[in-house]
C-alpha positions, 0 to 999 in steps of 0.5 A: 507903278500899277500892274498895267505899267509893269506889264507894258514896260516889260520891254525895258524901254524898247520902242519897237522901231527895229528888230534890235529895239523890238517890244518884248511881250508874253502874248500876241494879244498884248500887241494891240494893248501896247499900241493903244497905250504907246501910239493912241489914235493909230489903227492896224493896217498890216501884220506880217510874221518875219524871221530875222536872224533866226528869231520870229517877230510880229511886224505891225504897221499902223496908220492914224487918221492923218495918214501917218504910218508907224511900223512896230516890231514885237519880239515873240520868241518867248512864246513862238520859239526860234 
């Protein structure tokens, strides 16, 4: 397993499909890298900071050229705080 594999699997298999399955990262700059690796061909459409049950999440919505949309939750509490 290479360094990038280690970095981007830090979420323990979390797919980001809900706050409970949010991807855990160390910095906002990793969000686009995670998306490029896990959802190639999708481009950012919208981004929102949401507090859910007292915890901060970056919620990104992405779309591909066919119009398919993906919303991914990123747990940013490690560097933004509760």
